[in-house]
ROSE-4610 file (N, C-alpha, C; in Angstrom, 1 decimal, always signed):
// ROSE-4610
residu = [X/X/X/X/X/X/X/X/X/X/X/X/X/X/X/X/X/X/X/X/X/X/X/X/X/X/X/X/X/X/X/X/X/X/X/X/X/X/X/X/X/X/X/X/X/X/X/X/X/X/X/X/X/X/X/X/X/X/X/X/X/X/X/X/X/X/X/X/X/X/X/X/X/X/X/X/X/X/X/X/X/X/X/X/X/X/X/X/X/X/X/X/X/X/X/X/X/X/X/X/X/X/X/X/X/X/X/X/X/X/X/X/X/X/X/X/X/X/X/X/X/X/X/X/X/X/X/X/X/X/X/X/X/X/X/X/X/X/X/X/X/X/X/X/X/X/X/X/X/X/X/X/X/X/X/X/X/X/X/X/X/X/X/X/X/X/X/X/X/X/X/X/X/X/X/X/X/X/X/X/X/X/X/X/X/X/X/X/X/X/X/X/X/X/X/X/X/X/X/X/X/X/X/X/X/X/X/X/X/X/X/X/X/X/X/X/X/X/X]
num = [1/1/1/2/2/2/3/3/3/4/4/4/5/5/5/6/6/6/7/7/7/8/8/8/9/9/9/10/10/10/11/11/11/12/12/12/13/13/13/14/14/14/15/15/15/16/16/16/17/17/17/18/18/18/19/19/19/20/20/20/21/21/21/22/22/22/23/23/23/24/24/24/25/25/25/26/26/26/27/27/27/28/28/28/29/29/29/30/30/30/31/31/31/32/32/32/33/33/33/34/34/34/35/35/35/36/36/36/37/37/37/38/38/38/39/39/39/40/40/40/41/41/41/42/42/42/43/43/43/44/44/44/45/45/45/46/46/46/47/47/47/48/48/48/49/49/49/50/50/50/51/51/51/52/52/52/53/53/53/54/54/54/55/55/55/56/56/56/57/57/57/58/58/58/59/59/59/60/60/60/61/61/61/62/62/62/63/63/63/64/64/64/65/65/65/66/66/66/67/67/67/68/68/68/69/69/69/70/70/70/71/71/71/72/72/72/73/73/73]
x = [+98.2/+98.4/+97.2/+97.4/+96.3/+96.3/+95.2/+95.0/+94.2/+94.8/+94.1/+93.7/+92.4/+91.9/+92.3/+93.1/+93.7/+92.6/+91.5/+90.5/+89.7/+89.3/+88.5/+89.1/+90.3/+91.1/+90.5/+89.6/+89.1/+90.1/+90.1/+91.1/+90.4/+91.1/+90.6/+91.9/+91.6/+92.7/+92.8/+94.0/+94.2/+95.1/+94.7/+95.5/+95.9/+97.2/+97.7/+98.3/+98.0/+98.4/+99.4/+100.3/+101.2/+101.5/+101.7/+102.1/+103.7/+104.3/+105.8/+106.2/+106.6/+107.0/+108.3/+109.1/+110.3/+110.2/+109.0/+108.8/+108.8/+109.6/+109.6/+108.3/+107.9/+106.6/+106.6/+107.7/+107.6/+107.4/+107.9/+107.7/+106.2/+105.7/+104.3/+103.4/+103.6/+102.8/+103.0/+104.2/+104.4/+103.6/+103.6/+103.0/+101.4/+100.9/+99.5/+99.1/+99.9/+99.6/+99.6/+100.6/+100.6/+99.4/+99.0/+97.9/+96.6/+96.4/+95.2/+95.2/+96.3/+96.4/+96.1/+96.5/+96.2/+94.7/+94.1/+92.6/+91.9/+92.3/+91.6/+91.8/+93.0/+93.2/+92.3/+92.2/+91.3/+89.8/+89.4/+88.0/+87.8/+88.7/+88.5/+88.5/+89.4/+89.4/+88.1/+87.6/+86.3/+85.2/+85.2/+84.1/+84.3/+85.5/+85.8/+85.3/+85.6/+85.3/+83.9/+83.1/+81.7/+81.7/+82.6/+82.7/+82.3/+81.5/+81.1/+80.5/+79.7/+79.1/+79.8/+81.0/+81.8/+82.4/+81.8/+82.4/+82.2/+83.2/+83.2/+84.2/+83.9/+84.8/+85.4/+84.9/+85.4/+86.0/+86.9/+87.5/+86.4/+85.4/+84.4/+83.6/+83.3/+82.5/+83.2/+84.5/+85.3/+85.4/+85.6/+85.6/+84.3/+83.2/+81.9/+81.6/+82.0/+81.7/+82.6/+83.9/+84.8/+84.3/+83.9/+83.4/+82.1/+81.2/+80.0/+80.3/+81.2/+81.6/+82.1/+83.0/+83.6/+82.5/+81.6/+80.6/+79.5/+79.1/+77.9/+78.3/+79.5/+80.1/+79.2]
y = [-15.5/-16.6/-16.8/-17.1/-17.4/-18.9/-19.5/-21.0/-21.2/-22.0/-22.2/-23.6/-23.8/-25.2/-25.6/-26.7/-27.1/-27.5/-28.1/-28.6/-27.4/-26.4/-25.4/-24.0/-23.9/-22.7/-21.6/-21.9/-20.9/-20.7/-19.5/-19.1/-18.6/-18.7/-18.2/-17.7/-16.9/-16.3/-17.0/-17.2/-17.9/-17.0/-16.7/-15.9/-16.7/-16.8/-17.6/-16.6/-16.9/-16.0/-16.7/-16.0/-16.5/-15.3/-15.6/-14.6/-14.5/-15.5/-15.5/-14.7/-13.4/-12.5/-12.9/-13.7/-14.2/-15.4/-16.0/-17.3/-17.1/-17.9/-17.7/-18.2/-17.6/-17.9/-19.4/-20.0/-21.4/-22.3/-22.0/-22.8/-22.7/-21.4/-21.2/-22.1/-22.1/-22.9/-24.4/-24.9/-26.3/-26.6/-25.7/-25.9/-26.0/-25.1/-25.2/-26.5/-26.9/-28.2/-29.3/-29.4/-30.5/-30.4/-29.2/-29.0/-29.6/-29.2/-29.7/-31.2/-31.8/-33.2/-33.9/-33.3/-33.9/-33.8/-32.6/-32.5/-33.5/-33.8/-34.8/-36.2/-36.5/-37.8/-38.0/-36.9/-37.0/-37.2/-36.5/-36.6/-38.0/-38.6/-39.9/-41.0/-40.8/-41.7/-41.7/-40.5/-40.4/-41.1/-40.9/-41.5/-43.1/-43.5/-45.0/-45.6/-45.0/-45.5/-45.2/-44.4/-44.0/-43.0/-42.1/-41.1/-39.7/-39.6/-38.3/-37.4/-37.9/-37.1/-37.3/-37.7/-38.0/-36.8/-36.3/-35.1/-35.2/-35.5/-35.6/-34.7/-34.1/-33.2/-33.7/-34.8/-35.4/-36.8/-37.2/-38.5/-39.6/-39.4/-40.4/-40.6/-39.5/-39.5/-40.2/-40.0/-40.6/-42.1/-42.5/-43.9/-44.7/-44.0/-44.6/-44.8/-43.7/-43.8/-44.8/-44.9/-45.9/-47.3/-47.6/-48.9/-49.3/-48.3/-48.6/-48.9/-48.2/-48.5/-49.9/-50.3/-51.7/-52.8/-52.6/-53.6/-53.7/-52.5/-52.5/-52.2/-51.8/-51.4/-51.5]
z = [+14.9/+14.0/+13.1/+11.9/+10.9/+10.7/+10.9/+10.7/+9.4/+8.4/+7.1/+7.0/+6.6/+6.4/+5.0/+4.9/+3.6/+2.6/+3.0/+2.1/+1.4/+2.2/+1.6/+1.6/+2.1/+2.1/+3.0/+3.9/+4.8/+5.8/+6.4/+7.3/+8.6/+9.7/+11.0/+11.8/+12.7/+13.5/+14.9/+15.3/+16.6/+17.4/+18.7/+19.6/+20.8/+21.0/+22.1/+23.2/+24.5/+25.5/+26.5/+27.1/+28.1/+29.1/+30.3/+31.3/+31.3/+30.7/+30.6/+29.4/+29.6/+28.5/+27.8/+28.4/+27.8/+27.0/+27.0/+26.3/+24.8/+24.1/+22.6/+22.0/+20.9/+20.2/+19.8/+19.3/+18.9/+20.1/+21.3/+22.5/+22.9/+22.8/+23.2/+22.3/+21.1/+20.2/+20.5/+20.8/+21.2/+22.5/+23.5/+24.8/+24.6/+23.7/+23.5/+22.8/+21.8/+21.1/+22.1/+23.0/+24.0/+24.9/+25.3/+26.2/+25.6/+24.4/+23.7/+23.5/+23.2/+23.1/+24.4/+25.5/+26.8/+27.1/+26.7/+26.9/+26.1/+24.9/+24.0/+24.6/+25.2/+25.8/+27.0/+27.9/+29.0/+28.6/+27.6/+27.1/+26.6/+25.8/+25.3/+26.4/+27.4/+28.5/+29.3/+29.5/+30.3/+29.5/+28.2/+27.4/+27.4/+27.3/+27.3/+28.6/+29.7/+31.1/+31.5/+30.7/+31.1/+32.2/+32.2/+33.2/+32.8/+31.8/+31.2/+32.3/+33.2/+34.2/+35.6/+35.6/+36.8/+37.3/+38.5/+39.1/+40.6/+41.3/+42.8/+43.4/+44.5/+45.1/+46.5/+46.9/+48.2/+47.9/+48.8/+48.7/+48.8/+49.7/+49.8/+48.6/+47.9/+46.7/+45.6/+45.5/+44.5/+44.7/+46.0/+46.3/+46.0/+46.4/+46.1/+44.6/+43.9/+42.4/+41.8/+42.2/+41.6/+41.9/+43.2/+43.6/+42.9/+42.7/+42.0/+40.5/+39.9/+38.5/+38.4/+39.3/+39.3/+39.5/+40.4/+40.7/+39.6/+39.1/+38.2/+36.8/+36.5/+35.2/+34.1]
């Protein structure tokens, strides 16, 4: 796929991958578009709630971090 910037007419190439060999190209493009929108929403939500550095791998860690955020927000 070739992506063109409308403002300055510069172009770049985009390659999309899927393991589903029967998936139509237009569906693949739709799925990638939705995926990136979800990524942007998660990024914005993390910034809004102040969770940029929030990474816990255990239930206790998540509970402690959430309680700390509520108490000291």
